N, C-alpha and C positions, 0 to 999 in steps of 0.2 A: 475661468479668465479674470485672476482678480490681482492686485497688486497691494502695496503697501498704502496705507490712508494716512500718515502721519505727514503734517507739514513740514517744509524745510527749515523755518524758523524754529519750529519745535522740538528739532531733532535733538537729541542728546548725544548724537554720534559725531566724535569729533574728526573723523576719519573723512577726509573728501571723497574717496570711493565709495564708500557706504551712504554717505549721502548723497552723492549724485544716482547711485543705484534706486534709493528711496524715492528720488524726486522721479526718476523715471518710471517707475510703479506707479506715482501720481499721474503723471503722464497718460501712461496706458488706462488707468481706470477713467480718467475724463474722455478718452477716446471711446471706450467700451461704454459711456454713458450715452453715446449718439446711436447705438445700436439696440434691439429689441432683445431683452433677456432670452426671447425664444432661439435667438441665433440669426444667421444671414440666411433670408431666402431669396433665391435668384429671381430676378426680373425676368430672365428668358433661361428655360433649363434647355441646355445643351451639354453634351460632351466636352466641348471646347471652353464653356463657363465653368464645369464641374472641377476640370482639371486646373483651369487658372484661380479657382477656389483654393483648391487642395494645395497648390503652391503659394498661394497667400499664406495659408495657415503653417506651413512650413517654415517661412519668413517668420512669423510672428512669433513661432515656438522657440524657433534659434534666437531670437532677442531676449527672450526671457534664461536663455541658459547663457548667453555672452554675458549679462548684467550678474546673475548670480556666479558665475565662474568669476568675474573681477573682484566680486564680493568676499570671496573666500579665499582670495590670493592664489587663484588658478588663471593666471593671466595667458600663458602660451596656449593653455585650451580654449579659454574665451577667443583669442584669436583665432583659431581654427575654425570654430564654430560661427564666426564672424564672417569668414570667408563662405562658407556653405550657405550663411544668410542671403549675402550678396546673389549667389547662384538661385536662390530660391526665388527672389523678388525677379530676377533676370529669367527667369523659366515661366513665371507668372506672365511677366510683359511680353515675352517672345509668344506665350501661347494665344494671348489676347490681340496681338496686335501683328504676329507674322505667320504662324506657323501654318502649314498647309494643310487643307484637310485629311491628306495621308499621314503626315507626320501625328495629327491629332488621335487619328485613329490607331497608330501603334502606342501611343501612351495611353491611350482609355482601355487597351486591352487585358483579360484576367492574366495574373502574374502564371506563365509558364516558362519553361525554357524556351520554346520557340520567341514568345514575347519579349522574353530579355534578348534573345539575341538579334531579333529585329531594331529593338529599341537603342542598341550599340550604333545604329548608322546613324542617328539621329544627330543634327548640328552640335558642334562644342560651344562652348562658352562664348569663345571669340567670334564665331559664326552668328549666335545668336543675337549678340549686342550688337553688329553689323546691320542686321534684319531689322532690329528693335530701334536703332537710332536714325533709319530711312522712313519709318512708318509711324511711331508712337509719337505723343504729344511732348513737347519740350519739357513740360513741368517733370516728366518721367524721366526723359532720357537725360535731362541735365544731370539728375543723381547718379545715375547709372554709370553715366561716360566719367564723371568725375572719380567715382570710385574705381573703377578700371583703370584712369591713368594713375591715381596717387595711392591707392592702398592694395589693390589685388595682388601685383605681384610680390609685395612684401609678406602679405598673409599665406600666399602660396608655400611660403618657406616654412610656417606654422603646421601646414597640413602634410608636408613631408619630413617634419623634424631637419631641417636644415638649418642654415647658419645663424638665422635670425633667432629661434628659440634656442639653440645651444650656446650662443651668446648674452641672451636674456638671462638665463638660468645662472648662469657664471656672474654677470655683473649687476643682475637686478632688473625689474622693469619700473620705467619712469611712471610716477603718478600723473604727470600732464597727458602723456601718450596714453595711458589707460583710461583717462578720462575723457581723451578726444576720440578715443574708440568706442566707448559707451555712446558718446552722442551721434557718433556715426552709426553706431545700429540703431539708436533711437530714430534716425532719421529714415533708415532701410524699412523699420516696423512701421512710420507714420505712412510711408509709401504705399505698403501693402494694406493697411486699414483704408486708405484713400482709392483702392482699387477693388476692396470688397465693399464700399460703399457703392463705385460707379456698379459693379455687377448687381446691386440691390436696385437700381434705378431710380434712385430719389435724389432730385437735384439738391435738395435742401438738405440733406444729410451729407452728400457730397461737400457741399459748401462750408457747413459746419465741423467736419473732420478736417479738412483742406486748412482752415483759418486757426483751426484749436492750438496748433504749435506757437500761435502767438504769445499765448498764455506761458509758455513752457520754452521761452527762448534759452533759459540758463542750461535746458539738459538736452538741448537739439543743436545739431550743426549749423553752419552759417548756408545761407541758400546759395546754391551755385549760381554762377553768373547766367548761365543759360536760363533758368527757372526766374531768376528776379528779372532778367530783361522781357521775360514772357510775360511778367504780372504788371509791368511797368505800362 
């Protein structure tokens, strides 16, 4: 899990999207420095925590693909993966704060046709969000609720090759929109790393990861109003 180490002021790149992608790599590198090189060790070993850990890693993996896709001028692909990234974080949140033991058992099974069929009866994204909003901390729910309200529906269009990507292919993808979406992706990534720190059980690490974004406000989204009020 590595990224770029070049500082933004030293960047030879005049492309603002590439510069932001480089800065985003620096942000992730700084987050990774908060974790042991040996990887995440769960404070409590359980199927629930293992599944949440996997979902967090999915969210982080998607974030790298998002900024890489924007950097290689594949914005429609980036938007589709950003939608997947959101749902990976939502899944991790639901697993930690709202899933029932029976639902956790379904997702923890070995991959078989029977297990796949059983997993189809699990809650939809909307149902998971409703449960998470009622049970999870405000610092997490504010990000998920804001994404759901302002970004999810348009990004669904990219997953299904709908009106949004077809129009953008014809007219071009606005640079400011691309940069905003990279920042949103970085925010989701940051939340996933905060959840990993929580799963490791170290308050010091949780605090360090949580407040690290203050050094990288240029590549992060503005804090949602719900999170800002929770911190005040």
